[in-house]
N, C-alpha and C positions, 0 to 999 in steps of 0.2 A: 499707347493707351491700351491696346488689345493685349499686349504682352503683360502689362501690369495686372489685368484682370485674370489672366491665365495663372500667373504666379500666386495670386491670392487664393485661387481655388485648388491649386495642386499640392497644398500642404508642404511637407518638409523639403521636397526636391525643388520645385519651382520657386517657392517662397524664398529660398536661400540663393536664388539666382543661378542654379545649375543649368537650367534650360536643356535638360537631358532628353533626348529623343529615344523612345524605346527601341531596343535592338532585338533581333532574332538571330539565333545561331543554331547550328546542327553539330552535335557531338556524337562521334561514332566510336564504337568499341572495336578497335583493330585487333585482330587475332594474334598479332606478333608484338605490337607496340602498346597495346592497352588503350584506354580512353584518350581521345584526342579531338581537338576542334577541327571540323571539316569545312565549314563555310560560314560566312557572315552575311546578314541582310540589314541594311540601314546604315552601315558604316561607309566611310569614304573609300573610294576606289583605291586599291593598293595598300590599305591599312589593315592591321590586325589588332583590334581592341584588346585582346588577351595579352598581346606582347606590349602594347603601348601602356596599358594600365597595370602591368605586372600581375596577371591573373594565372599563374601556372597551375593552380589547383581547380580552375573552372571545370575541366573535364571530369574530375573526380567528384565534384559537387553535383554535377548534372546527372551522372550515372552512379546512383547510390549502390552501396553494397547490398546484395540480395535482390536487386531489381529484376534479375533474370528469373526469379522464382514466380513472377506474376506476369500476366499478359500486359498490364498497364500499371504504371506507378508514377507518382509525382514527387518531386523533390523541391524544397524551398531553402534558399541559402542567401547569405549576405556577401557583398563584395566591396572592397575599398577603392574608390576612385581618387587617385592622388590629386593634390592641388596643382592647377596649371592655368595659364592665361588669366591670372588675377582672381580665379575662383578658388575658394577653400576646398580642402579635402572633404569628401562626404561619402555616405553609404549608398550603395546601390543594392537592389534586391532581385534575385533570380528565381524563376520558377521553371522547372523542366518537366516534360512529359516523356517518359521512356516506354517504348514498345519494342517488340521483337517478332520476327516471323521466320518461317522456314526458308533457308537459302534456295531450296529447290523451287520455290514459288516465284522467284524473281524472273522477270522477262529476260533481262540481260544480266547474267551473273558475272560480276567482276572477278578477275583472276585472284585478287588478294583475299577473296572470301573463301576460306579453306574449311570452315566449320559448318555444321548443319543449320545454324541459326544466325540471323543478322540482328544486331541490337543497336538502336540509335535513340537519341534524345533530341527533341526540339525544345529550345530554351528561349525564354523571354527575359530580358534584363530591363528593369524599370527603376525609377527613382523613388518609388513609394510602394509599400506592400498593401496599402489600403484598397487597391483595386484587384487584389489577387483572386477574390471570389469570382469576379466576372472573367478575369483573364484565364482562370483555370478551366472554366467551361469552354471557352472559345479555343484554348490551346488544345484541349483534348479532342475536339471535333476536327481541327485542322490536322493534327498528327495522325488521327485515324484515317482521314481522307488521303493523306500523303502516302501512308503505308498501303492503302487499298489500291493505289496505282501500280504497285509492284515494280516501280521503276524510280529509283532514288535519284537518278540524274535529272528528272523533271522536277524542278523546284519552283515552278511558277506560283503554285499555291502558297508557298512560304513567303515569297517576295510580296505578293499581294496582301498577305496577312500583315506583314510588317508595315506596309504603306498605310493600311487602314488604321493601325495603332498610332502611327505618326500623325495622321490627319485628325484623329480624335483628340490627341494630345494638343494639337495646334488650336482646335476649336474649343478646348476646355471641357469637352464632354465627359472625360474620365472623372472629373471632380464631382460629377453629379451621381456617381455610382454608389451603391450601398457598400460601405467600407467593411462591414462585418459579415458579408455574405460568405458562407462556407465555414465559419468558425462556430462550432457546436458547443455552446456552453451547457446545454442540457445533457449532452453526452458526458461532459467533464464532471458535472455534479452527480449524475447518475452513477458513474463508475467509481468516483473517489469519495463521494458523500462528504462527511465532515472534514476529511483531509483536503478538500478543495480550499478551505480557508487556511489550512496550514501552508499549502503551496503559495497562496496569495500573499500571506504575511511573510513567507520566506523570500519572495521576490523583492520585498521592500528592504530587506536587510543587506546592506552593502558594507560590511565592516572592513577596516583596513587590517594589515598584518598584525597579529596579536603582539602585545607588549609584555615583557617580563617584569616581574616585581610588582604586579598589581596587588591591591589589598585583598585579603581573603573574602570570598563571597562575590567579587566582581565577575562579570561574565566575560570570558576571554573567547573571542572569535577570530579565526583566521579568515581565509578567503571563503566567500560564499560561492560554492561550486554546485550548481544544479545540473545534473546530467539526466536526460531523458533517454530511455532505451526502448526500442520496439522493432519488430521485424518488418512492419509496414511503414514505409518512409512517409507517405502522405499523412497518415494518422499521427505519426510521431511529430511532424512539423505543425500540423493544425492544432494539436493540443497545446503547444507552446504559444502559438499566436492567440488562441482562445484565452489562455491564462493572462498574458500581458495586456490583452484588450480590456480586461476588467479595470485597468487604471485609465480613467477617462482622458482621452486626448493623446495617449502615448503612441498609438499606431501612427499618428500623423507627425510624430516628432522622434523618429528613430535615426536621425542623420548621423549620430555618433556611435551607432551600435556595432559597426563592422570592424572597428579597430580600437584597442584600448588607449591609443595615443590621442584620439580626437576628443575635443572638449568645446565644440562650437556652440552648443546649446547654452551652456553656462555663460560663455563670453558675450553672447547676444541677448541674454535674458534681462528684462527690465521690470522693476517692481511696479505692479499696477497701482494706479492712484485713483481710479474711479470704479464705481460699481453700479450696475443696473440690475436690480434683483429680479426683474421680470424677464431678463435675458439669461438663459441657462449658460451660454458660453461665457458671458461676462462674470457670472457667479463663480464658475469653475476656475476661470483665470484669476480672479481676485483671491480665491482660496488657495492659490499656488499650485493648481493642477495643470498639466500632469506632473506627477513625481518622477523625475528623470532618473531611472534606475540604470540607464545605459549611458553614463558619462565617461569621464576619464578613468581608465583602469578597468572598464567593464566591456564585456563582449556578448553579443547575441548571435548564435549560429544555429538556426532551426535544424539544419542538417550539417554536421561537421565530420568530414572524412578523417581517416586515421592520419593522413598526411598533414593535417592541421593541428595535431596534438602538441607540437612544439610551442605554439603560441599560447596554449592553455597552461603550460608549465612555466611560461615566462614570468619573471619576477614582477614585471609591470602589469600583469593581468591580475587584478584583485578579486574580481568576481565575474561569473559568466552563467549564462543559461544556454546550454547546447544540447543537441540531440545526436544519437548515433544508432545505426542499425547493425553494427559489428559487435558480436558477443565478446570479442577480445577485451573490450573496455570493462565488461563485467568482472573479469579476472583482476583488473587493476582499479576497482571502484574506490578503494581507500586512497589511491593517489590522485584520482581525477574528480572526485565528487565528495561533497559534504552531505549531499542528499541525492539519492538515486531513485528515480521514478521509472519503474519497469511497467511498461504499458501492456506487455504480453501477459504478465502475471497479476497486473493491477495491484502492485505493492509499492510502498514508499519506505525506503531505508535511509534513516538519518544516522550517518556515521559519526558526526561530531556531537559529543556529549553536551557542550555548551549551547550548540544550536538547538539540540533537542529540548533543553530546558527553556530556552527563550520561546520556542514555538508551541509550548504547552498551552492549549486553549483554556480560557477562563470559562466560568459557568455561563456568563452572558454570551460569550462567543459560541459556545456549543449549542445553546438554546437557539441562537440566531441561525446558524448554519443548518441545524436540524430542521428548522421550519422550512428553509429553502429546499432541502433534500426531500422532505415529505411532500412538498408541493409538486416537485418534479416527478416523484414516484406516482403520485395520485393522478397526474395528467399524462403519464407516459403512454406513447403509442408505438408499439413494435413495428407497425407498418410504415410509420413516418416519425422517427425519433426527433426530428428537428422542430416539431411543433406540437403543442398540447392536443390531446384527443378531443378536448372540448372546443378547439379552434378559438379559444378566448385569449385574453391577455395574461391571466394568472398562470404562471408556469412557463411562459414563453421566454425566448432569448432576451427580448427587451426587458421583461420583468426581472430576470436574473441580473442583467446588467445594471439596471437602476437600483436594485437592492444593494449591490456592491458599491455603487456610487454613493448611496446614502450612508452606508457603513464607513466608507473612506472619509466623507465629509464630517461625520460625527467623530471619527478618530482624530483627524487633524485639529478639529475644534477642541476636543478634550485635551489633546496634548498642549495646545496653547493655554488652555485653562490651567493645566497642571503646572506649566512653567510660571504662570502668573501667581498661582497660589504659593509656589516654592519661593518666588522672589519677594513676596509680601507676607511671609508667614508670621512676622512679628509686628505687623501693622494692622491693628484691628479695624481701622477706617477703610482699609483697602480690601476687606473681605467681601465675598460675593454671597449675600444671603439667599439668592435664588438658586444657588448651586449647592447641592447636598453632598458633602464629602469631596473626594477627589474622583472625578468621572473617569480619569485615565485608568484607574484600577480595574475597571470592567473589561479593558482591552488587554490586560496582562502586564503587570508592572515590569516584569523581566524583559518582555518584548519591547516595551517602551524604552527602557534603558539601552537595549541593544540597538534600537533604531536611531536613537539620538547620536550614535557614533558612526552612522552611515553617511556617505557622501550626499545622497539624495535628500537626506534630512537637512544637512547643512545648507544646501542650495535652497530648499524650500523655506527654512526658517529665516534665512537672510533676505529673502525676497517677498516676504509677506508681513502683514501688520500683526502686532502682538495681541490685538483684541478680536481675533477672528471668532471667538466664542460669542461675540455680540451679534454676529451674522447668522451662524448656525448653532443651534442649541448643543452645548457640550454634554452629550448624554448618549450612551450606548443604545442602539435601537432595541435591544432586549435587556436593558439594565435590570438588575435585581439579583438577590441571592438565590441559593439553591432551594428548590421547592420539591415537594413529593412528586409533582407531575414530571419534573426533570428526571428524577430517579426512575420512575416507572417507564418513561419514554426511552431512556437510555438502556434499561434492562431489556425492554422489548426489542430494541434495535439490535442489541448484542445477541440475544437469542435467535433473532431472525438471520443476522449476518453469519453467525457461526453454525446455524442449523442445529442448535442444541436440542430442540424438541425432537427432531428426527434421530439424532444420535442417541439421546437418552432412551428413546423408544426401542432402538436396537439393543442398547446396553441392558435395559431391563429384561429383554428376552434372553440374551446371552447369560446374564447373571442368574436368571431363574433356572436355566438349563444346568448351569454349573452347580448351583445349590442342590438341584434334584439329583445330579450325578453324585454329589458328595454324600447325600443321604443314602443312596443306594449302596455306595461303597461301605458306609458305616454299618448298614444292615448286614452286608455280606461278611465283613470282617468280624463284627461282634455285635449281635443284636439281642434283644430280649425275646426273640421269637421262641416258640415252643418246638421248633424243629432242630434236631441235633445235626452234627456234622455229617452223619450218615443218612440224613433225610428222614430219620425217625421222628415221631411225634411223642412229646412227653408233656405232662401237665406243668404249667409254668410255676406252680407253687412247690414243686418237688425241690428238694435241697440240691444245690450245686455242690459238687465234690470240692473239698479243700485239700490241696496238694502240699505236702511237706517233703523235704529232702529225706531220702531213705538212708539210714545209717548203714555202715558197712556190716554185713552179716545179718542184718535185721530183716525179718520176713515182712512181706507186704501186708499191710493192714487192710483188711477187707473193706470194701466200699459200703457206705450206708445203704446202698441200693440192694444189699443182700438181705435187708430186713423185710418184714412182711408188708411193708407199706406199698411196695410196687407189685402189681399183679404180673408185670413183665420183667421180673428180676433178671432172667437170663439174658434178655435182649440188652439190658443196660450194662450187664457185666461185659458184654462184647462190644459195647459202644466205644466211640472214638475217645471219649474222655479218659477212660481207664487205660486204654491201650497206648495212647500218647503219653500219659503220665508215666507208665512204666518204661517206655522208651527213653524218656528224659531222666530216668533214675529217681523218680518221685514215688512217694507212698501216699496212700489215701487215708486221711484221718477221719474217723467217725466222729459224730457229734459228741459222743461221750468221752472222747480222748482228751485228757487234760491238755490245756494249751501250753506249748513249749516256749512261749514268748514271742513267737513269730506271728505277726498279724495277718489274718486272712484278707485277701483283696476284697475291698468293698466293706469290710467289717472293722478293720483296725484291731487294736488290742481288746481283750475281753473287758466289758464294762458291765453296767447294771443290766443291760439288755441280755447279756450272755448268762447272767445268773438266773434270769427268768427261764432261759432255755434249759438249764440244768434241772430245774424242777420238772419240766416236760419230759426230760430223758428218764428221770426216776419213775415216771408214770408209765414207762414202756414205749413212749412215742419218740420221735426224732425231731430235732430242732430243724425247722425249714427256713433256710437262709434265702432272702430275696436276691434276685440277680442284681449285680451292681449297676448303678445308674450310669456309670461311665462307660458301659459297654465292654468291660474287661471280663468276658465270659470264659476265657481260658484260664484265668486264675494265676497269671504270672506273678512271681514274687517281686514286688517293687517297693521301694521306700517312699516316704512322703516327698523327698526331693525329686525322685524320678517321676512321681505322679504330677508334680508341678511342671516339670520339664515337658511331659507329654501334653499338658494343657497349653503350654506356650507353643509347642509345635503345631497343635491343632489350630490355635488362633492364627499362627502364621500361614497355615494352609488355607484357611478361610480368607485371610487378607490377600493372599496371592490369587485366589479364585476371583475375588472382587476386582482386584487390579487388572487381571487378565480380561475379565468381562468388559470393564470400562474401556480398556485399551482396544479391544476388538471392535467395540461400538464406535469409537472415535475414528479409528483408521478405516472403518468400513464406510 
């Protein structure tokens, strides 16, 4: 009778009759042979569970890549326990605490210790991950105390630790622990914002290998391969546990996740026939939860060493969620992942085009996840990220978890309604007047179509009633079309996320400097200033010389500055205008010289305005030409086509200056 009660409390392990007693083992990093199992606690005398259960990769799972870079790190992994003694194969779960210390600090330094540091991991192997939050804290304390002894041959503390775990398992005390302790949903939402919902919906997609010859427009999906990468192993693993914990009841039903060949959950699943709406567990069970995303063909490996990559590439592995701390996988991301989550850079890269289309969030989806994100941001406490700064319910871990539970219940209810409407589309009597339109559209019709081809959908649909929408309202929690508030909120979020306000502030400053520099260059090269090239001052209204090619043997025509108009005639005769003109083989034409058909810069050919100038010349005065507005003060001879070309070049220079300013502001 006592054993029966224990099995009911212990979730997937004991409920399936495994009767597994927690084990403790020590993994050592040998300087010559690499990681290896050193000792076991809780196993029968003279046995080696790693050999008996075919766990050759256990040492590599316990000592993660990069663990030497930190004083303490934790690794989480899954192991397959083969069927034996009438018990089916099942999944076991390991958690290791890795520490290192200077070899010189050891009281008795073994001869095989040839390096300056000693690295070891203390590992717990249990039949359920729902107690990992509690086990992690106790394991860290025990490992630290063992290292503090500076004598690794004294293992009494490890032996007593294993005995306490076995005693608690026997009394059923582990079943009363908080199963979500240590899984930070607030951190997940804070860091990935709206993409948290993308990851959640991606977990539910378990498509089989894509078929050829589908009709145009059909979504073709191959394996759903989710790869998490991060340099910190504990954070890497806990992010994955946090994500899958959003599916109610899944943490307690991971008995098939360690190997793609196992399918015990589906074989033992029974369709519920009764419902007690006041009982949350009864409601979730009747609605078909948990959605079993780790059934046949699927794999879950919170930490997966490189030595385990062959199982990922196996044909029988249809989908998986795995994590790695080795950057080598980043170089082969197209081979091992459809979606890569980089925790170091907080980026999500979806390499599959069909998966990217299916995971596009609807307006209602985005409105819903934005609300949760804003709630977390408003209650964020840097000193204690795990709880709201208000110490209230809103924004807490439980708040986020129940929001996702409501979303999932609405989703599966809407899908059942969608199936019902499709099956009775031509039967007016079977329509649902209380349901407006197809509620599944608010969840993304492309995603719905992709999900209906997954294994977990088939299991759920075959073991639930067709009228679930009579139990839970088939409606998105944030149903409705796009509103101006959605647009404003999204724009504000984009500006905040991309720091556009800061970048544009810098860009405006750089752009202003570039324009100012351009104006100074224009003034230097050709301005309407009254200062000549020699630094002399002249009245702006005095006539600019007009240069014409000097014919062979023709004497230089004197400048109009030789007239009585200028009181400083001599200084202008020596000015740079005339000297440079002669150096270029040009002659200076006076205002009275008949036009030879060559248009003066800034004047063009002689028109009505020039005829008025002739009358002034006959009166003894000179025609005073205004300086050209285009800044061509040197009077080069150009055609209309060349003038247009110069304008284009000037426009290009301005565009380049603008582009350079914006580029500098963004990169800064």
